N, C-alpha and C positions, 0 to 999 in steps of 0.2 A: 776244964771249959773247953769246948769242940772247936776245930778249926775248919774254916770252909774257904772251899776257891774263890779268888776275887770272880766276878763276871765281866769284867775284864780282859782276861787273859786268856788269849788260847794255848793251845797243847798240840803240837805236832809229835807225833813219836817217830823214830828212828830205830836206826836195827842196834845199835847200841848205847840208847836214851832217849832224849828228846830237847824239844827246843819249845820255851814259854815263850812270847811275844804278849807284854802288856800293850794294849791299843791306846792306852790313855799316853803314857809315856812315850812309845813307839820303843821302848828297850825292849832287848830279847836274851834269853838267859839258859844255856845249853843246862841238860841232866845227863848222869851218866844211868846206864841200865838200874841200879837201884833207885837213884834219885826220881826216875821216871817210876818206877812201881810204887814211891810214896807217894808221889804226884795223884796217882790213878787211883788210889787209894783216900783219898782225902776225898771223902763226901759222906752227907749226913753228921758232918760234924763228931767224926773218928778224932780222937785225942793221937797224942804222940806215944802213949804205952799202948792202945789198943793197935794202931799202925804196926808197933813194933813185934807185937806178939804175932802178928801175921806174919811179917818177913822172918821171924824165927822159926818160923815152922817151914816156910817156902824153902828158906834158905840154908837150913840146917846151922843156925847159926845161934849162940846163946840170945838170949832176950834181952840182957845189959847191955850186951855191945849193939845190938839194933838198935835201942832206944837211944843209946849216947848219941848214933848216926842218925837216926829219926829225930830225935830235939834238934840236933844241931842244923838240916837241913831246913826243917818247919821256923827254927828262929830266921835262918838267913831269908827265907821265902817272906814272913812275916814282915824283915824290914825293908823289903822292896815293895812291900803291901802287893805280894802277888796271890796273898792268903791274907784272912783275916781272922781272930778269934771271938767267939761268940756263938750267938744262935743262930747265925745264916740270914 
């Protein structure tokens, strides 16, 4: 099942990452450079495995390692309702 950005969340890119602002809760979250890249890849319902495959090619890292990191961030984003799983 794919992941979709919560429409109530704004993203601002920074030199070394980014900031997410949830307009519903007024909470903000910081992302590392890799986290910001993962956020940018959350479109069209891509799943963690799809994103990890893209990251492994971009950062010359093993797909297994990028999958663990991607899945961890996606679970954290989902916990705070910054993303949702489903059909968008």
